[in-house]
C-alpha positions as CSV (number, residue, x, y, z in Angstrom):
1,M,4.3,36.7,-20.2
2,T,2.2,34.6,-17.3
3,R,4.9,32.6,-16.8
4,L,7.7,35.3,-15.9
5,W,4.9,37.0,-13.7
6,K,4.6,34.2,-11.9
7,T,7.9,33.9,-11.1
8,A,8.3,37.1,-10.0
9,S,5.5,37.0,-7.8
10,L,7.1,34.3,-6.2
11,V,10.8,35.7,-6.4
12,T,9.2,38.9,-4.1
13,L,7.4,37.0,-2.2
14,L,10.1,34.8,-1.1
15,G,12.0,37.9,-0.2
16,V,9.6,40.1,1.8
17,S,9.0,36.8,3.9
18,S,12.2,36.7,4.7
19,L,12.8,40.5,5.6
20,L,9.8,39.7,8.0
21,P,11.3,39.2,11.7
22,G,9.4,37.0,14.4
23,L,8.1,34.4,11.8
24,P,10.3,31.5,12.2
25,A,10.6,29.1,9.1
26,V,8.8,25.7,9.6
27,A,9.2,22.7,8.4
28,D,8.5,18.6,8.9
29,T,11.2,16.0,8.4
30,L,9.8,13.0,6.5
31,E,11.7,9.9,7.6
32,M,11.5,7.0,5.0
33,P,12.5,3.4,5.7
34,L,15.1,2.0,2.4
35,G,13.2,-0.9,2.3
36,P,10.3,-2.8,2.9
37,P,9.4,-3.7,6.6
38,A,10.9,-6.2,8.4
39,L,9.3,-9.5,8.7
40,D,9.7,-11.9,11.7
41,N,10.8,-15.8,10.7
42,D,7.5,-17.1,10.4
43,A,5.7,-14.1,8.2
44,Q,9.0,-14.6,5.7
45,S,8.4,-18.9,6.2
46,I,5.4,-18.4,4.4
47,T,4.5,-19.5,1.4
48,L,2.3,-17.2,-0.8
49,P,-0.1,-17.5,-3.6
50,G,1.8,-15.9,-7.1
51,R,0.4,-13.0,-9.0
52,G,-1.4,-14.6,-11.7
53,M,-2.5,-17.7,-10.3
54,T,-6.4,-18.7,-10.6
55,M,-8.8,-19.3,-8.1
56,V,-8.6,-23.2,-8.8
57,A,-5.1,-23.5,-8.6
58,V,-5.0,-21.4,-4.8
59,E,-7.7,-23.7,-3.8
60,E,-5.8,-26.6,-5.2
61,R,-2.6,-26.3,-3.5
62,F,-4.0,-24.0,-0.2
63,G,-7.2,-25.8,0.2
64,E,-10.2,-23.9,1.3
65,P,-10.3,-21.1,3.1
66,V,-11.6,-20.5,6.1
67,E,-13.5,-17.4,4.7
68,K,-14.5,-16.1,1.0
69,Y,-15.7,-12.9,0.5
70,G,-17.8,-12.3,-2.4
71,E,-16.9,-9.3,-5.5
72,V,-17.1,-5.8,-4.6
73,G,-16.1,-2.8,-7.6
74,D,-15.5,-2.5,-11.1
75,P,-13.3,-4.3,-11.8
76,P,-14.8,-7.0,-9.1
77,I,-12.2,-8.2,-6.4
78,T,-12.8,-11.0,-4.3
79,R,-11.1,-11.9,-1.2
80,W,-10.1,-15.1,0.5
81,V,-9.2,-15.5,4.1
82,Y,-6.6,-18.0,5.1
83,R,-5.3,-18.7,8.7
84,D,-2.0,-17.3,8.0
85,F,-2.6,-15.4,4.7
86,T,-5.3,-13.3,2.4
87,V,-5.5,-13.1,-1.1
88,Y,-7.3,-10.9,-3.6
89,F,-8.6,-11.8,-6.7
90,E,-9.6,-9.6,-9.9
91,Y,-12.2,-11.6,-11.5
92,Q,-10.2,-15.4,-10.9
93,Y,-7.0,-14.0,-10.5
94,V,-4.4,-13.3,-7.7
95,I,-3.7,-9.6,-7.7
96,N,-2.1,-9.6,-4.3
97,A,-1.5,-12.2,-1.2
98,V,-0.7,-10.7,2.2
99,P,0.5,-12.6,5.5
100,H,-1.5,-11.8,8.7
101,D,0.1,-10.3,11.7
102,E,-0.8,-12.6,14.7
103,A,-3.5,-9.7,15.6
104,A,-5.3,-10.1,12.7
105,R,-4.9,-14.0,12.3
106,P,-9.1,-14.8,12.7
């Protein structure tokens, strides 16, 4: 019975609001891109650490980072900043690697 009551109330409210003159209908339009943001050629050519790589493997392949930030939160998230990208770890495993914009480079 409650569901029927809510439906009837909504229909009534919508009907009454359409009868009130001077109240314009207002809506926003949200445009979504069809795919991921386009990267310039430099960003596309950067090799990034893959998800699941260990800290040891990242350091062996990409060298010492410019800066290492300690663990934060639970589970612990660690961030390593390289010249062209930043790597995020959960415990000792890569969860994401993000290329830098020109303005974000250290």
